[in-house]
mmCIF file as Biopython writes it, N, C-alpha, C and O atoms, coordinates in Angstrom:
data_model
#
loop_
_atom_site.group_PDB
_atom_site.id
_atom_site.type_symbol
_atom_site.label_atom_id
_atom_site.label_alt_id
_atom_site.label_comp_id
_atom_site.label_asym_id
_atom_site.label_entity_id
_atom_site.label_seq_id
_atom_site.pdbx_PDB_ins_code
_atom_site.Cartn_x
_atom_site.Cartn_y
_atom_site.Cartn_z
_atom_site.occupancy
_atom_site.B_iso_or_equiv
_atom_site.auth_seq_id
_atom_site.auth_asym_id
_atom_site.pdbx_PDB_model_num
ATOM 1   N N  . UNK A ? 1  ? 0.827  -1.212 0.024   1.0 0.0 1  A 1 
ATOM 2   C CA . UNK A ? 1  ? -0.022 0.035  -0.015  1.0 0.0 1  A 1 
ATOM 3   C C  . UNK A ? 1  ? 0.883  1.263  0.011   1.0 0.0 1  A 1 
ATOM 4   O O  . UNK A ? 1  ? 0.707  2.176  -0.796  1.0 0.0 1  A 1 
ATOM 5   N N  . UNK A ? 2  ? 1.822  1.293  0.903   1.0 0.0 2  A 1 
ATOM 6   C CA . UNK A ? 2  ? 2.744  2.451  0.963   1.0 0.0 2  A 1 
ATOM 7   C C  . UNK A ? 2  ? 3.537  2.564  -0.276  1.0 0.0 2  A 1 
ATOM 8   O O  . UNK A ? 2  ? 3.739  3.658  -0.802  1.0 0.0 2  A 1 
ATOM 9   N N  . UNK A ? 3  ? 3.996  1.437  -0.760  1.0 0.0 3  A 1 
ATOM 10  C CA . UNK A ? 3  ? 4.802  1.428  -2.062  1.0 0.0 3  A 1 
ATOM 11  C C  . UNK A ? 3  ? 3.953  1.966  -3.227  1.0 0.0 3  A 1 
ATOM 12  O O  . UNK A ? 3  ? 4.426  2.738  -4.060  1.0 0.0 3  A 1 
ATOM 13  N N  . UNK A ? 4  ? 2.701  1.538  -3.254  1.0 0.0 4  A 1 
ATOM 14  C CA . UNK A ? 4  ? 1.831  2.017  -4.346  1.0 0.0 4  A 1 
ATOM 15  C C  . UNK A ? 4  ? 1.631  3.518  -4.255  1.0 0.0 4  A 1 
ATOM 16  O O  . UNK A ? 4  ? 1.611  4.204  -5.277  1.0 0.0 4  A 1 
ATOM 17  N N  . UNK A ? 5  ? 1.486  4.026  -3.062  1.0 0.0 5  A 1 
ATOM 18  C CA . UNK A ? 5  ? 1.292  5.489  -2.865  1.0 0.0 5  A 1 
ATOM 19  C C  . UNK A ? 5  ? 2.531  6.221  -3.282  1.0 0.0 5  A 1 
ATOM 20  O O  . UNK A ? 5  ? 2.434  7.231  -3.979  1.0 0.0 5  A 1 
ATOM 21  N N  . UNK A ? 6  ? 3.726  5.744  -2.875  1.0 0.0 6  A 1 
ATOM 22  C CA . UNK A ? 6  ? 4.974  6.421  -3.214  1.0 0.0 6  A 1 
ATOM 23  C C  . UNK A ? 6  ? 5.192  6.344  -4.742  1.0 0.0 6  A 1 
ATOM 24  O O  . UNK A ? 6  ? 5.762  7.266  -5.327  1.0 0.0 6  A 1 
ATOM 25  N N  . UNK A ? 7  ? 4.747  5.266  -5.380  1.0 0.0 7  A 1 
ATOM 26  C CA . UNK A ? 7  ? 4.908  5.170  -6.794  1.0 0.0 7  A 1 
ATOM 27  C C  . UNK A ? 7  ? 3.926  6.037  -7.548  1.0 0.0 7  A 1 
ATOM 28  O O  . UNK A ? 7  ? 4.272  6.623  -8.574  1.0 0.0 7  A 1 
ATOM 29  N N  . UNK A ? 8  ? 2.732  6.126  -7.062  1.0 0.0 8  A 1 
ATOM 30  C CA . UNK A ? 8  ? 1.717  6.944  -7.741  1.0 0.0 8  A 1 
ATOM 31  C C  . UNK A ? 8  ? 1.872  8.444  -7.494  1.0 0.0 8  A 1 
ATOM 32  O O  . UNK A ? 8  ? 1.398  9.261  -8.282  1.0 0.0 8  A 1 
ATOM 33  N N  . UNK A ? 9  ? 2.541  8.799  -6.394  1.0 0.0 9  A 1 
ATOM 34  C CA . UNK A ? 9  ? 2.654  10.244 -6.043  1.0 0.0 9  A 1 
ATOM 35  C C  . UNK A ? 9  ? 3.450  11.021 -7.097  1.0 0.0 9  A 1 
ATOM 36  O O  . UNK A ? 9  ? 3.013  12.095 -7.510  1.0 0.0 9  A 1 
ATOM 37  N N  . UNK A ? 10 ? 4.603  10.514 -7.545  1.0 0.0 10 A 1 
ATOM 38  C CA . UNK A ? 10 ? 5.333  11.311 -8.565  1.0 0.0 10 A 1 
ATOM 39  C C  . UNK A ? 10 ? 4.566  11.393 -9.872  1.0 0.0 10 A 1 
ATOM 40  O O  . UNK A ? 10 ? 4.634  12.413 -10.559 1.0 0.0 10 A 1 
ATOM 41  N N  . UNK A ? 11 ? 3.841  10.351 -10.231 1.0 0.0 11 A 1 
ATOM 42  C CA . UNK A ? 11 ? 3.082  10.359 -11.431 1.0 0.0 11 A 1 
ATOM 43  C C  . UNK A ? 11 ? 1.930  11.386 -11.398 1.0 0.0 11 A 1 
ATOM 44  O O  . UNK A ? 11 ? 1.647  12.073 -12.380 1.0 0.0 11 A 1 
ATOM 45  N N  . UNK A ? 12 ? 1.280  11.457 -10.220 1.0 0.0 12 A 1 
ATOM 46  C CA . UNK A ? 12 ? 0.201  12.460 -10.092 1.0 0.0 12 A 1 
ATOM 47  C C  . UNK A ? 12 ? 0.755  13.880 -10.187 1.0 0.0 12 A 1 
ATOM 48  O O  . UNK A ? 12 ? 0.194  14.731 -10.878 1.0 0.0 12 A 1 
ATOM 49  N N  . UNK A ? 13 ? 1.843  14.122 -9.498  1.0 0.0 13 A 1 
ATOM 50  C CA . UNK A ? 13 ? 2.422  15.475 -9.559  1.0 0.0 13 A 1 
ATOM 51  C C  . UNK A ? 13 ? 2.916  15.786 -10.951 1.0 0.0 13 A 1 
ATOM 52  O O  . UNK A ? 13 ? 2.762  16.903 -11.445 1.0 0.0 13 A 1 
ATOM 53  N N  . UNK A ? 14 ? 3.513  14.786 -11.584 1.0 0.0 14 A 1 
ATOM 54  C CA . UNK A ? 14 ? 3.990  15.002 -12.946 1.0 0.0 14 A 1 
ATOM 55  C C  . UNK A ? 14 ? 2.792  15.274 -13.883 1.0 0.0 14 A 1 
ATOM 56  O O  . UNK A ? 14 ? 2.870  16.128 -14.767 1.0 0.0 14 A 1 
ATOM 57  N N  . UNK A ? 15 ? 1.721  14.557 -13.679 1.0 0.0 15 A 1 
ATOM 58  C CA . UNK A ? 15 ? 0.536  14.816 -14.505 1.0 0.0 15 A 1 
ATOM 59  C C  . UNK A ? 15 ? -0.059 16.167 -14.266 1.0 0.0 15 A 1 
ATOM 60  O O  . UNK A ? 15 ? -0.523 16.822 -15.199 1.0 0.0 15 A 1 
ATOM 61  N N  . UNK A ? 16 ? -0.052 16.603 -13.002 1.0 0.0 16 A 1 
ATOM 62  C CA . UNK A ? 16 ? -0.535 17.961 -12.674 1.0 0.0 16 A 1 
ATOM 63  C C  . UNK A ? 16 ? 0.349  19.047 -13.275 1.0 0.0 16 A 1 
ATOM 64  O O  . UNK A ? 16 ? -0.146 20.060 -13.770 1.0 0.0 16 A 1 
ATOM 65  N N  . UNK A ? 17 ? 1.674  18.828 -13.227 1.0 0.0 17 A 1 
ATOM 66  C CA . UNK A ? 17 ? 2.599  19.790 -13.770 1.0 0.0 17 A 1 
ATOM 67  C C  . UNK A ? 17 ? 2.434  19.842 -15.263 1.0 0.0 17 A 1 
ATOM 68  O O  . UNK A ? 17 ? 2.406  20.939 -15.821 1.0 0.0 17 A 1 
ATOM 69  N N  . UNK A ? 18 ? 2.327  18.772 -15.914 1.0 0.0 18 A 1 
ATOM 70  C CA . UNK A ? 18 ? 2.171  18.734 -17.385 1.0 0.0 18 A 1 
ATOM 71  C C  . UNK A ? 18 ? 0.876  19.336 -17.800 1.0 0.0 18 A 1 
ATOM 72  O O  . UNK A ? 18 ? 0.845  20.098 -18.766 1.0 0.0 18 A 1 
ATOM 73  N N  . UNK A ? 19 ? -0.223 19.030 -17.109 1.0 0.0 19 A 1 
ATOM 74  C CA . UNK A ? 19 ? -1.505 19.572 -17.493 1.0 0.0 19 A 1 
ATOM 75  C C  . UNK A ? 19 ? -1.491 21.092 -17.246 1.0 0.0 19 A 1 
ATOM 76  O O  . UNK A ? 19 ? -2.049 21.861 -18.028 1.0 0.0 19 A 1 
ATOM 77  N N  . UNK A ? 20 ? -0.864 21.496 -16.181 1.0 0.0 20 A 1 
ATOM 78  C CA . UNK A ? 20 ? -0.786 22.959 -15.858 1.0 0.0 20 A 1 
ATOM 79  C C  . UNK A ? 20 ? 0.077  23.665 -16.933 1.0 0.0 20 A 1 
ATOM 80  O O  . UNK A ? 20 ? -0.260 24.764 -17.376 1.0 0.0 20 A 1 
ATOM 81  N N  . UNK A ? 21 ? 1.142  23.051 -17.329 1.0 0.0 21 A 1 
ATOM 82  C CA . UNK A ? 21 ? 2.032  23.646 -18.341 1.0 0.0 21 A 1 
ATOM 83  C C  . UNK A ? 21 ? 1.327  23.733 -19.624 1.0 0.0 21 A 1 
ATOM 84  O O  . UNK A ? 21 ? 1.455  24.727 -20.337 1.0 0.0 21 A 1 
ATOM 85  N N  . UNK A ? 22 ? 0.538  22.669 -19.972 1.0 0.0 22 A 1 
ATOM 86  C CA . UNK A ? 22 ? -0.223 22.654 -21.254 1.0 0.0 22 A 1 
ATOM 87  C C  . UNK A ? 22 ? -1.291 23.775 -21.220 1.0 0.0 22 A 1 
ATOM 88  O O  . UNK A ? 22 ? -1.540 24.470 -22.205 1.0 0.0 22 A 1 
ATOM 89  N N  . UNK A ? 23 ? -1.887 23.900 -20.056 1.0 0.0 23 A 1 
ATOM 90  C CA . UNK A ? 23 ? -2.897 24.997 -19.910 1.0 0.0 23 A 1 
ATOM 91  C C  . UNK A ? 23 ? -2.238 26.368 -20.096 1.0 0.0 23 A 1 
ATOM 92  O O  . UNK A ? 23 ? -2.779 27.234 -20.783 1.0 0.0 23 A 1 
ATOM 93  N N  . UNK A ? 24 ? -1.085 26.554 -19.489 1.0 0.0 24 A 1 
ATOM 94  C CA . UNK A ? 24 ? -0.335 27.831 -19.645 1.0 0.0 24 A 1 
ATOM 95  C C  . UNK A ? 24 ? 0.047  28.065 -21.063 1.0 0.0 24 A 1 
ATOM 96  O O  . UNK A ? 24 ? -0.054 29.184 -21.568 1.0 0.0 24 A 1 
ATOM 97  N N  . UNK A ? 25 ? 0.505  26.981 -21.744 1.0 0.0 25 A 1 
ATOM 98  C CA . UNK A ? 25 ? 0.909  27.081 -23.165 1.0 0.0 25 A 1 
ATOM 99  C C  . UNK A ? 25 ? -0.275 27.522 -24.010 1.0 0.0 25 A 1 
ATOM 100 O O  . UNK A ? 25 ? -0.122 28.393 -24.867 1.0 0.0 25 A 1 
ATOM 101 N N  . UNK A ? 26 ? -1.466 26.935 -23.789 1.0 0.0 26 A 1 
ATOM 102 C CA . UNK A ? 26 ? -2.635 27.234 -24.554 1.0 0.0 26 A 1 
ATOM 103 C C  . UNK A ? 26 ? -3.040 28.704 -24.256 1.0 0.0 26 A 1 
ATOM 104 O O  . UNK A ? 26 ? -3.460 29.434 -25.153 1.0 0.0 26 A 1 
ATOM 105 N N  . UNK A ? 27 ? -2.904 29.106 -23.000 1.0 0.0 27 A 1 
ATOM 106 C CA . UNK A ? 27 ? -3.253 30.504 -22.648 1.0 0.0 27 A 1 
ATOM 107 C C  . UNK A ? 27 ? -2.309 31.439 -23.322 1.0 0.0 27 A 1 
ATOM 108 O O  . UNK A ? 27 ? -2.746 32.483 -23.805 1.0 0.0 27 A 1 
ATOM 109 N N  . UNK A ? 28 ? -0.989 31.122 -23.390 1.0 0.0 28 A 1 
ATOM 110 C CA . UNK A ? 28 ? -0.009 31.982 -24.018 1.0 0.0 28 A 1 
ATOM 111 C C  . UNK A ? 28 ? -0.300 32.061 -25.538 1.0 0.0 28 A 1 
ATOM 112 O O  . UNK A ? 28 ? -0.273 33.137 -26.136 1.0 0.0 28 A 1 
ATOM 113 N N  . UNK A ? 29 ? -0.570 30.913 -26.123 1.0 0.0 29 A 1 
ATOM 114 C CA . UNK A ? 29 ? -0.897 30.892 -27.562 1.0 0.0 29 A 1 
ATOM 115 C C  . UNK A ? 29 ? -2.121 31.777 -27.855 1.0 0.0 29 A 1 
ATOM 116 O O  . UNK A ? 29 ? -2.135 32.527 -28.831 1.0 0.0 29 A 1 
ATOM 117 N N  . UNK A ? 30 ? -3.123 31.679 -27.014 1.0 0.0 30 A 1 
ATOM 118 C CA . UNK A ? 30 ? -4.338 32.515 -27.236 1.0 0.0 30 A 1 
ATOM 119 C C  . UNK A ? 30 ? -4.018 33.955 -27.094 1.0 0.0 30 A 1 
ATOM 120 O O  . UNK A ? 30 ? -4.500 34.761 -27.890 1.0 0.0 30 A 1 
ATOM 121 N N  . UNK A ? 31 ? -3.211 34.342 -26.102 1.0 0.0 31 A 1 
ATOM 122 C CA . UNK A ? 31 ? -2.882 35.693 -25.881 1.0 0.0 31 A 1 
ATOM 123 C C  . UNK A ? 31 ? -2.030 36.195 -27.036 1.0 0.0 31 A 1 
ATOM 124 O O  . UNK A ? 31 ? -2.172 37.348 -27.443 1.0 0.0 31 A 1 
ATOM 125 N N  . UNK A ? 32 ? -1.155 35.366 -27.569 1.0 0.0 32 A 1 
ATOM 126 C CA . UNK A ? 32 ? -0.340 35.777 -28.695 1.0 0.0 32 A 1 
ATOM 127 C C  . UNK A ? 32 ? -1.211 36.001 -29.919 1.0 0.0 32 A 1 
ATOM 128 O O  . UNK A ? 32 ? -1.007 36.956 -30.668 1.0 0.0 32 A 1 
ATOM 129 N N  . UNK A ? 33 ? -2.192 35.111 -30.120 1.0 0.0 33 A 1 
ATOM 130 C CA . UNK A ? 33 ? -3.114 35.342 -31.267 1.0 0.0 33 A 1 
ATOM 131 C C  . UNK A ? 33 ? -3.933 36.573 -31.058 1.0 0.0 33 A 1 
ATOM 132 O O  . UNK A ? 33 ? -4.239 37.283 -32.015 1.0 0.0 33 A 1 
ATOM 133 N N  . UNK A ? 34 ? -4.305 36.852 -29.814 1.0 0.0 34 A 1 
ATOM 134 C CA . UNK A ? 34 ? -5.073 38.072 -29.550 1.0 0.0 34 A 1 
ATOM 135 C C  . UNK A ? 34 ? -4.228 39.347 -29.829 1.0 0.0 34 A 1 
ATOM 136 O O  . UNK A ? 34 ? -4.713 40.338 -30.375 1.0 0.0 34 A 1 
ATOM 137 N N  . UNK A ? 35 ? -2.940 39.261 -29.424 1.0 0.0 35 A 1 
ATOM 138 C CA . UNK A ? 35 ? -2.047 40.378 -29.635 1.0 0.0 35 A 1 
ATOM 139 C C  . UNK A ? 35 ? -1.867 40.535 -31.138 1.0 0.0 35 A 1 
ATOM 140 O O  . UNK A ? 35 ? -1.877 41.657 -31.645 1.0 0.0 35 A 1 
ATOM 141 N N  . UNK A ? 36 ? -1.706 39.448 -31.845 1.0 0.0 36 A 1 
ATOM 142 C CA . UNK A ? 36 ? -1.497 39.495 -33.301 1.0 0.0 36 A 1 
ATOM 143 C C  . UNK A ? 36 ? -2.728 40.109 -33.979 1.0 0.0 36 A 1 
ATOM 144 O O  . UNK A ? 36 ? -2.592 40.920 -34.894 1.0 0.0 36 A 1 
ATOM 145 N N  . UNK A ? 37 ? -3.915 39.725 -33.534 1.0 0.0 37 A 1 
ATOM 146 C CA . UNK A ? 37 ? -5.146 40.267 -34.043 1.0 0.0 37 A 1 
ATOM 147 C C  . UNK A ? 37 ? -5.263 41.761 -33.780 1.0 0.0 37 A 1 
ATOM 148 O O  . UNK A ? 37 ? -5.679 42.526 -34.651 1.0 0.0 37 A 1 
ATOM 149 N N  . UNK A ? 38 ? -4.888 42.172 -32.554 1.0 0.0 38 A 1 
ATOM 150 C CA . UNK A ? 38 ? -4.916 43.564 -32.240 1.0 0.0 38 A 1 
ATOM 151 C C  . UNK A ? 38 ? -3.935 44.344 -33.125 1.0 0.0 38 A 1 
ATOM 152 O O  . UNK A ? 38 ? -4.253 45.424 -33.624 1.0 0.0 38 A 1 
ATOM 153 N N  . UNK A ? 39 ? -2.723 43.770 -33.311 1.0 0.0 39 A 1 
ATOM 154 C CA . UNK A ? 39 ? -1.716 44.432 -34.135 1.0 0.0 39 A 1 
ATOM 155 C C  . UNK A ? 39 ? -2.229 44.557 -35.559 1.0 0.0 39 A 1 
ATOM 156 O O  . UNK A ? 39 ? -2.053 45.604 -36.182 1.0 0.0 39 A 1 
ATOM 157 N N  . UNK A ? 40 ? -2.866 43.503 -36.094 1.0 0.0 40 A 1 
ATOM 158 C CA . UNK A ? 40 ? -3.401 43.523 -37.475 1.0 0.0 40 A 1 
ATOM 159 C C  . UNK A ? 40 ? -4.435 44.590 -37.553 1.0 0.0 40 A 1 
ATOM 160 O O  . UNK A ? 40 ? -4.389 45.403 -38.477 1.0 0.0 40 A 1 
ATOM 161 N N  . UNK A ? 41 ? -5.389 44.644 -36.621 1.0 0.0 41 A 1 
ATOM 162 C CA . UNK A ? 41 ? -6.456 45.648 -36.687 1.0 0.0 41 A 1 
ATOM 163 C C  . UNK A ? 41 ? -5.805 47.050 -36.579 1.0 0.0 41 A 1 
ATOM 164 O O  . UNK A ? 41 ? -6.233 47.989 -37.251 1.0 0.0 41 A 1 
ATOM 165 N N  . UNK A ? 42 ? -4.784 47.175 -35.738 1.0 0.0 42 A 1 
ATOM 166 C CA . UNK A ? 42 ? -4.146 48.467 -35.585 1.0 0.0 42 A 1 
ATOM 167 C C  . UNK A ? 42 ? -3.470 48.880 -36.915 1.0 0.0 42 A 1 
ATOM 168 O O  . UNK A ? 42 ? -3.588 50.037 -37.319 1.0 0.0 42 A 1 
ATOM 169 N N  . UNK A ? 43 ? -2.796 47.996 -37.568 1.0 0.0 43 A 1 
ATOM 170 C CA . UNK A ? 43 ? -2.099 48.335 -38.823 1.0 0.0 43 A 1 
ATOM 171 C C  . UNK A ? 43 ? -3.130 48.701 -39.912 1.0 0.0 43 A 1 
ATOM 172 O O  . UNK A ? 43 ? -2.928 49.647 -40.675 1.0 0.0 43 A 1 
ATOM 173 N N  . UNK A ? 44 ? -4.234 47.938 -39.969 1.0 0.0 44 A 1 
ATOM 174 C CA . UNK A ? 44 ? -5.271 48.164 -40.959 1.0 0.0 44 A 1 
ATOM 175 C C  . UNK A ? 44 ? -5.867 49.559 -40.710 1.0 0.0 44 A 1 
ATOM 176 O O  . UNK A ? 44 ? -6.047 50.359 -41.629 1.0 0.0 44 A 1 
ATOM 177 N N  . UNK A ? 45 ? -6.162 49.812 -39.434 1.0 0.0 45 A 1 
ATOM 178 C CA . UNK A ? 45 ? -6.763 51.137 -39.064 1.0 0.0 45 A 1 
ATOM 179 C C  . UNK A ? 45 ? -5.761 52.276 -39.379 1.0 0.0 45 A 1 
ATOM 180 O O  . UNK A ? 45 ? -6.158 53.350 -39.831 1.0 0.0 45 A 1 
ATOM 181 N N  . UNK A ? 46 ? -4.505 52.032 -39.142 1.0 0.0 46 A 1 
ATOM 182 C CA . UNK A ? 46 ? -3.503 53.052 -39.386 1.0 0.0 46 A 1 
ATOM 183 C C  . UNK A ? 46 ? -3.401 53.341 -40.923 1.0 0.0 46 A 1 
ATOM 184 O O  . UNK A ? 46 ? -3.348 54.497 -41.344 1.0 0.0 46 A 1 
ATOM 185 N N  . UNK A ? 47 ? -3.378 52.297 -41.705 1.0 0.0 47 A 1 
ATOM 186 C CA . UNK A ? 47 ? -3.369 52.428 -43.184 1.0 0.0 47 A 1 
ATOM 187 C C  . UNK A ? 47 ? -4.631 53.195 -43.628 1.0 0.0 47 A 1 
ATOM 188 O O  . UNK A ? 47 ? -4.550 54.115 -44.442 1.0 0.0 47 A 1 
ATOM 189 N N  . UNK A ? 48 ? -5.750 52.818 -43.102 1.0 0.0 48 A 1 
ATOM 190 C CA . UNK A ? 48 ? -7.016 53.490 -43.498 1.0 0.0 48 A 1 
ATOM 191 C C  . UNK A ? 48 ? -7.012 54.914 -43.111 1.0 0.0 48 A 1 
ATOM 192 O O  . UNK A ? 48 ? -7.456 55.754 -43.895 1.0 0.0 48 A 1 
ATOM 193 N N  . UNK A ? 49 ? -6.507 55.267 -41.875 1.0 0.0 49 A 1 
ATOM 194 C CA . UNK A ? 49 ? -6.495 56.648 -41.486 1.0 0.0 49 A 1 
ATOM 195 C C  . UNK A ? 49 ? -5.498 57.445 -42.292 1.0 0.0 49 A 1 
ATOM 196 O O  . UNK A ? 49 ? -5.737 58.614 -42.594 1.0 0.0 49 A 1 
ATOM 197 N N  . UNK A ? 50 ? -4.375 56.830 -42.648 1.0 0.0 50 A 1 
ATOM 198 C CA . UNK A ? 50 ? -3.356 57.479 -43.504 1.0 0.0 50 A 1 
ATOM 199 C C  . UNK A ? 50 ? -3.943 57.778 -44.859 1.0 0.0 50 A 1 
ATOM 200 O O  . UNK A ? 50 ? -3.755 58.876 -45.383 1.0 0.0 50 A 1 
ATOM 201 N N  . UNK A ? 51 ? -4.646 56.836 -45.435 1.0 0.0 51 A 1 
ATOM 202 C CA . UNK A ? 51 ? -5.303 57.035 -46.708 1.0 0.0 51 A 1 
ATOM 203 C C  . UNK A ? 51 ? -6.332 58.199 -46.650 1.0 0.0 51 A 1 
ATOM 204 O O  . UNK A ? 51 ? -6.426 59.038 -47.546 1.0 0.0 51 A 1 
ATOM 205 N N  . UNK A ? 52 ? -7.077 58.186 -45.556 1.0 0.0 52 A 1 
ATOM 206 C CA . UNK A ? 52 ? -8.065 59.229 -45.373 1.0 0.0 52 A 1 
ATOM 207 C C  . UNK A ? 52 ? -7.358 60.578 -45.253 1.0 0.0 52 A 1 
ATOM 208 O O  . UNK A ? 52 ? -7.817 61.567 -45.826 1.0 0.0 52 A 1 
ATOM 209 N N  . UNK A ? 53 ? -6.280 60.629 -44.538 1.0 0.0 53 A 1 
ATOM 210 C CA . UNK A ? 53 ? -5.500 61.889 -44.390 1.0 0.0 53 A 1 
ATOM 211 C C  . UNK A ? 53 ? -4.962 62.324 -45.737 1.0 0.0 53 A 1 
ATOM 212 O O  . UNK A ? 53 ? -5.074 63.498 -46.091 1.0 0.0 53 A 1 
ATOM 213 N N  . UNK A ? 54 ? -4.377 61.405 -46.502 1.0 0.0 54 A 1 
ATOM 214 C CA . UNK A ? 54 ? -3.824 61.780 -47.811 1.0 0.0 54 A 1 
ATOM 215 C C  . UNK A ? 54 ? -4.939 62.280 -48.740 1.0 0.0 54 A 1 
ATOM 216 O O  . UNK A ? 54 ? -4.759 63.286 -49.426 1.0 0.0 54 A 1 
ATOM 217 N N  . UNK A ? 55 ? -6.086 61.591 -48.770 1.0 0.0 55 A 1 
ATOM 218 C CA . UNK A ? 55 ? -7.160 62.023 -49.657 1.0 0.0 55 A 1 
ATOM 219 C C  . UNK A ? 55 ? -7.687 63.394 -49.185 1.0 0.0 55 A 1 
ATOM 220 O O  . UNK A ? 55 ? -8.031 64.244 -50.006 1.0 0.0 55 A 1 
ATOM 221 N N  . UNK A ? 56 ? -7.745 63.598 -47.881 1.0 0.0 56 A 1 
ATOM 222 C CA . UNK A ? 56 ? -8.233 64.891 -47.353 1.0 0.0 56 A 1 
ATOM 223 C C  . UNK A ? 56 ? -7.266 65.981 -47.662 1.0 0.0 56 A 1 
ATOM 224 O O  . UNK A ? 56 ? -7.687 67.098 -47.960 1.0 0.0 56 A 1 
ATOM 225 N N  . UNK A ? 57 ? -5.949 65.707 -47.605 1.0 0.0 57 A 1 
ATOM 226 C CA . UNK A ? 57 ? -4.940 66.784 -47.913 1.0 0.0 57 A 1 
ATOM 227 C C  . UNK A ? 57 ? -4.986 67.072 -49.410 1.0 0.0 57 A 1 
ATOM 228 O O  . UNK A ? 57 ? -4.782 68.219 -49.808 1.0 0.0 57 A 1 
ATOM 229 N N  . UNK A ? 58 ? -5.244 66.075 -50.252 1.0 0.0 58 A 1 
ATOM 230 C CA . UNK A ? 58 ? -5.371 66.327 -51.667 1.0 0.0 58 A 1 
ATOM 231 C C  . UNK A ? 58 ? -6.573 67.221 -51.988 1.0 0.0 58 A 1 
ATOM 232 O O  . UNK A ? 58 ? -6.494 68.134 -52.811 1.0 0.0 58 A 1 
ATOM 233 N N  . UNK A ? 59 ? -7.669 66.933 -51.322 1.0 0.0 59 A 1 
ATOM 234 C CA . UNK A ? 59 ? -8.867 67.742 -51.534 1.0 0.0 59 A 1 
ATOM 235 C C  . UNK A ? 59 ? -8.638 69.196 -51.060 1.0 0.0 59 A 1 
ATOM 236 O O  . UNK A ? 59 ? -9.134 70.145 -51.668 1.0 0.0 59 A 1 
ATOM 237 N N  . UNK A ? 60 ? -7.892 69.340 -49.982 1.0 0.0 60 A 1 
ATOM 238 C CA . UNK A ? 60 ? -7.582 70.690 -49.463 1.0 0.0 60 A 1 
ATOM 239 C C  . UNK A ? 60 ? -6.680 71.441 -50.458 1.0 0.0 60 A 1 
ATOM 240 O O  . UNK A ? 60 ? -6.904 72.620 -50.730 1.0 0.0 60 A 1 
ATOM 241 N N  . UNK A ? 61 ? -5.669 70.762 -50.994 1.0 0.0 61 A 1 
ATOM 242 C CA . UNK A ? 61 ? -4.708 71.414 -51.869 1.0 0.0 61 A 1 
ATOM 243 C C  . UNK A ? 61 ? -5.392 71.776 -53.194 1.0 0.0 61 A 1 
ATOM 244 O O  . UNK A ? 61 ? -5.048 72.786 -53.808 1.0 0.0 61 A 1 
ATOM 245 N N  . UNK A ? 62 ? -6.332 70.980 -53.627 1.0 0.0 62 A 1 
ATOM 246 C CA . UNK A ? 62 ? -7.083 71.314 -54.856 1.0 0.0 62 A 1 
ATOM 247 C C  . UNK A ? 62 ? -8.048 72.454 -54.593 1.0 0.0 62 A 1 
ATOM 248 O O  . UNK A ? 62 ? -8.766 72.877 -55.499 1.0 0.0 62 A 1 
#
């Protein structure tokens, strides 16, 4: 009984550690995707605003 407990204890802790690390990895990947999405939206918005500014300055110069 004691031998079984001592054998199963490292396996359970290892399983907990691996599951926790996998969860952290998934969370990090999701956050990276979220940051990537935010950056993409920011670049698109910046390009759009720059185009609007350029078209506006052209209209003003004309």
